[in-house]
C-alpha positions in Angstrom: 69.7 -125.7 -16.5 68.0 -127.4 -19.5 65.1 -125.7 -21.2 63.2 -127.0 -24.2 61.5 -123.6 -24.6 62.5 -120.1 -23.6 60.8 -116.7 -23.9 61.8 -113.2 -22.7 59.3 -110.6 -21.5 59.5 -106.9 -20.6 57.0 -106.5 -17.7 54.9 -103.4 -17.8 51.8 -102.1 -16.0 49.4 -99.6 -17.3 47.6 -97.7 -14.5 48.1 -100.9 -12.4 47.0 -103.5 -15.1 49.9 -105.9 -15.9 50.9 -106.5 -19.6 54.0 -108.7 -20.0 55.4 -108.0 -23.4 57.0 -111.0 -25.1 60.2 -109.7 -26.7 61.9 -113.0 -27.6 61.3 -116.6 -28.1 58.3 -116.6 -30.4 59.2 -116.2 -34.0 55.7 -116.1 -35.6 52.2 -117.5 -35.5 50.6 -119.2 -38.6 48.3 -116.9 -40.6 48.5 -114.4 -43.4 46.6 -111.8 -41.4 46.3 -110.9 -37.8 42.8 -112.2 -37.8 44.0 -115.6 -39.0 46.8 -115.6 -36.4 44.1 -114.9 -33.7 42.0 -117.7 -35.0 44.9 -120.1 -35.0 45.7 -119.3 -31.3 42.0 -119.7 -30.3 41.0 -122.7 -32.5 44.1 -124.6 -33.6 46.9 -124.4 -31.0 46.4 -122.6 -27.7 49.5 -124.2 -26.1 51.5 -121.0 -25.9 48.7 -119.2 -24.2 48.0 -122.0 -21.7 51.7 -122.4 -20.9 52.2 -118.7 -20.1 48.8 -117.8 -18.6 48.4 -120.7 -16.2 50.2 -121.6 -13.0 53.0 -122.1 -12.1 54.3 -119.5 -14.6 51.4 -117.0 -14.1 48.1 -116.4 -12.4 44.6 -114.9 -13.1 45.8 -111.3 -13.1 47.5 -109.7 -16.1 48.1 -110.5 -19.7 50.8 -111.4 -22.1 51.3 -109.1 -25.2 52.3 -111.3 -28.1 54.3 -109.4 -30.7 54.6 -110.9 -34.2 55.8 -109.6 -37.6 53.2 -107.3 -39.0 50.9 -108.5 -41.8 50.0 -105.0 -42.9 53.0 -103.3 -44.4 51.9 -100.0 -42.9 52.5 -101.4 -39.4 55.6 -101.8 -37.3 54.6 -104.9 -35.4 51.7 -107.4 -35.0 49.9 -107.4 -31.7 47.7 -110.0 -29.9 46.7 -110.2 -26.3 47.0 -113.6 -24.5 44.7 -114.0 -21.4 43.7 -116.9 -19.2 40.4 -117.4 -21.2 41.6 -116.9 -24.8 43.6 -114.8 -27.1 42.0 -111.4 -27.8 42.2 -109.0 -30.7 42.8 -105.8 -28.9 43.3 -104.2 -25.5 44.0 -100.5 -24.8 46.0 -101.0 -21.6 48.1 -103.8 -23.2 48.7 -101.7 -26.3 50.1 -99.0 -24.0 52.3 -101.6 -22.3 53.5 -102.9 -25.6 54.3 -99.4 -27.0 56.1 -98.5 -23.8 58.2 -101.6 -24.0 59.0 -101.3 -27.7 60.2 -97.7 -27.3 62.0 -97.8 -23.9 64.0 -101.0 -24.9 64.9 -99.6 -28.3 63.1 -102.3 -30.3 61.5 -99.4 -32.1 63.8 -96.3 -32.0 62.5 -93.6 -29.7 62.3 -90.1 -31.1 61.7 -87.3 -28.7 59.4 -85.5 -28.0 57.0 -87.8 -30.0 57.4 -91.3 -31.3 54.8 -93.2 -33.4 54.3 -97.0 -33.3 51.7 -98.7 -35.5 50.3 -101.9 -34.2 48.7 -104.5 -36.6 45.7 -106.1 -34.8 42.9 -108.3 -35.8 40.6 -105.3 -35.2 42.6 -103.1 -37.5 45.6 -100.8 -37.4 46.1 -99.0 -34.1 48.4 -96.0 -34.3 50.1 -95.3 -30.9 51.5 -91.8 -30.5 53.9 -91.7 -27.5 55.0 -88.5 -25.7 58.7 -89.1 -24.8 61.0 -87.3 -22.5 64.5 -88.3 -21.2 64.2 -91.8 -22.6 60.9 -92.4 -20.9 57.5 -92.8 -22.5 55.4 -90.5 -20.4 52.0 -90.9 -22.2 50.6 -93.0 -25.1 47.6 -92.0 -27.2 46.0 -94.8 -29.2 43.9 -94.2 -32.4 41.5 -97.0 -31.6 39.5 -99.3 -33.9 36.1 -98.0 -34.8 33.6 -98.5 -32.0 29.8 -99.1 -32.4 26.7 -99.8 -30.4 25.3 -103.1 -31.8 22.1 -103.2 -29.7 20.6 -102.3 -26.4 19.7 -105.6 -24.7 18.0 -107.0 -21.6 18.8 -110.2 -19.7 16.3 -111.8 -17.4 17.7 -112.7 -14.0 16.1 -114.0 -10.9 18.3 -112.1 -8.5 18.0 -108.6 -10.0 15.1 -108.8 -12.4 15.7 -107.4 -15.8 19.3 -106.2 -16.3 19.8 -103.8 -19.2 23.1 -103.8 -21.2 24.6 -102.1 -24.2 26.3 -104.6 -26.6 29.2 -102.6 -28.1 32.3 -103.2 -30.0 35.5 -101.2 -29.2 38.2 -103.6 -30.4 36.4 -106.6 -28.8 32.8 -107.0 -27.8 31.5 -105.7 -24.5 28.3 -105.8 -22.5 28.2 -102.4 -20.7 26.1 -102.5 -17.6 25.1 -99.6 -15.3 26.3 -101.0 -11.9 23.4 -99.6 -9.9 21.1 -102.2 -11.5 22.8 -105.0 -9.5 23.1 -103.1 -6.2 26.9 -102.6 -6.2 29.3 -99.7 -6.3 32.7 -99.7 -8.1 35.0 -99.5 -5.1 38.0 -101.7 -4.2 36.1 -103.3 -1.3 33.6 -104.7 -3.8 36.1 -106.0 -6.4 35.5 -109.7 -5.6 31.7 -109.3 -5.8 31.9 -107.3 -9.0 34.3 -109.9 -10.6 32.2 -112.9 -9.8 29.0 -111.2 -10.8 30.5 -109.9 -14.1 31.7 -113.4 -15.0 28.2 -114.8 -14.2 26.5 -112.2 -16.3 29.0 -112.8 -19.1 28.0 -116.4 -19.2 24.3 -115.6 -19.3 24.5 -112.9 -21.9 27.0 -114.8 -24.1 24.6 -117.8 -24.2 21.8 -115.6 -25.5 23.8 -113.1 -27.6 26.2 -114.3 -30.4 27.8 -110.8 -30.7 28.5 -111.1 -34.4 30.9 -108.6 -36.1 29.5 -107.4 -39.4 32.9 -107.5 -41.2 35.4 -109.8 -39.5 34.2 -113.2 -38.1 37.4 -113.6 -36.1 36.1 -110.8 -33.8 32.8 -112.6 -33.1 31.8 -113.3 -29.5 31.4 -111.4 -26.2 34.7 -110.8 -24.5 33.8 -108.9 -21.3 31.2 -107.4 -19.1 32.1 -103.8 -18.0 30.2 -102.2 -15.2 30.0 -98.4 -15.3 28.7 -95.5 -13.2 28.8 -91.7 -13.4 31.1 -89.7 -11.2 30.2 -86.3 -9.7 32.9 -84.6 -11.8 31.7 -86.0 -15.1 34.0 -88.9 -15.3 32.9 -92.5 -15.9 33.8 -95.1 -13.3 34.6 -98.4 -15.0 35.1 -101.9 -13.9 35.7 -104.5 -16.6 35.4 -108.1 -15.4 37.5 -110.9 -16.8 37.2 -114.6 -16.7 37.9 -116.6 -14.6 37.0 -113.9 -12.1 38.9 -110.7 -11.6 38.5 -107.0 -12.4 40.6 -104.9 -14.7 43.0 -102.6 -12.7 43.1 -100.1 -15.5 40.2 -97.9 -16.8 40.0 -100.2 -19.8 40.8 -98.8 -23.2 38.6 -100.9 -25.4 35.8 -100.5 -22.9 36.2 -96.7 -22.9 36.2 -96.8 -26.7 32.9 -98.8 -26.5 31.3 -96.5 -24.1 32.0 -93.5 -26.3 30.0 -95.2 -29.0 27.0 -95.4 -26.6 27.3 -91.7 -25.8 27.5 -90.9 -29.5 24.5 -93.0 -30.3 22.5 -91.2 -27.6 23.7 -87.8 -28.9 25.5 -87.0 -25.7 28.9 -86.1 -27.3 30.1 -84.1 -30.2 33.3 -84.1 -32.2 36.3 -83.1 -30.0 34.6 -84.0 -26.7 36.7 -85.9 -24.1 35.5 -88.3 -21.4 37.6 -89.4 -18.5 37.4 -93.1 -17.5 38.4 -93.8 -13.9 39.3 -97.3 -12.8 38.3 -99.1 -9.5 41.7 -98.1 -8.1 41.6 -94.5 -9.4 43.7 -94.6 -12.6 42.5 -92.6 -15.5 42.3 -92.8 -19.3 41.1 -89.9 -21.5 38.9 -90.8 -24.5 38.4 -88.2 -27.3 35.6 -88.5 -29.9 37.4 -87.8 -33.2 34.8 -88.4 -35.9 31.8 -90.5 -37.0 32.3 -93.4 -39.3 30.5 -96.7 -40.1 31.2 -100.4 -39.6 28.9 -102.5 -41.9 25.4 -101.3 -41.1 26.4 -99.6 -37.8 27.0 -96.0 -37.1 30.4 -95.9 -35.5 32.9 -93.6 -33.8 36.6 -93.1 -34.2 38.2 -92.3 -30.9 41.6 -91.7 -29.2 42.4 -93.2 -25.8 45.4 -92.1 -23.8 47.1 -93.4 -20.7 50.4 -94.2 -19.1 52.6 -97.3 -18.6 55.6 -98.2 -16.5 58.2 -101.0 -17.0 58.8 -102.8 -13.7 60.8 -105.8 -14.7 62.4 -108.1 -17.3 61.8 -111.8 -17.1 62.9 -115.0 -18.8 60.5 -118.0 -18.7 61.6 -121.5 -19.6 60.2 -125.0 -19.8 62.2 -128.0 -18.6 61.4 -131.0 -20.7 60.7 -133.0 -17.5 58.2 -130.5 -16.1 55.0 -132.4 -15.3 52.9 -129.3 -16.0 54.0 -128.2 -19.6 50.6 -126.5 -20.1 50.1 -125.4 -16.5 47.2 -125.9 -14.2 44.4 -124.0 -12.4 42.8 -124.6 -9.0 39.5 -123.3 -7.8 41.0 -121.7 -4.7 42.6 -119.1 -6.9 40.8 -119.3 -10.2 37.2 -119.9 -9.0 34.9 -122.6 -10.2 
């Protein structure tokens, strides 16, 4: 066996959503801050992301969690999410996967009953508090980046008329859409319809809405469309859609963080209130409204999101120098148009 490149991953899922945590083979990414590293991956050299996130080494579902040396001395490790479309600043489910892997493999010493890991992200520091028992991380609570409602917007569509959305930031930018506007429900049988519609609406909204962050330009741009609906027990059913065309298996941490900003802006929550987010397959996150803050001109919220992750494998990925697909490939039978 001859490999010109090798990485190791600890493979984790958070409520069903895959986050493969890179634990070896990547020394660092250029940039003095995590925002600069994110920009490098998205605008200068996306070879690592393409190599890992495309076939034959991966597929549309799941992410890779890239760990780097922290830029902020208060943090334990730097954190960036690699997905098929681009590198992203933050993801709640992937942060839970990374924290679980760091502690259960001993990369960060586990302390029972509570261990704390601080992640340096382009969206700011994320403090992960892990409840630990018998060498297992049983739950992770994330102090999320401040979230805010940037605007309530409307997109004109021929199929469904005017579709209203809330443009929010919760670590990345979301367009949150009440699913009943498009005649669908958030159930497993509708996953394909939701995925393709979400990607289509993302393209339309992103073309009209620059989604500018008031402080950090590296965070500009719409990342996801998340459909939502209210459950009879007070929970919020969530369905985040990801390019090229799939749905998040988890309840979505940054999306739940964003939705809390909407509830706060509409005076529907107060300090200490908790909201359960329930995914398309029934997994749950709990989001707690901690306090009000500000991001540039926006009223914002500080929230905590908690959920669970499980290690299911350890992988080694290599590149033979004669491999004809060093950056991978994608076909429309699997990846869509």
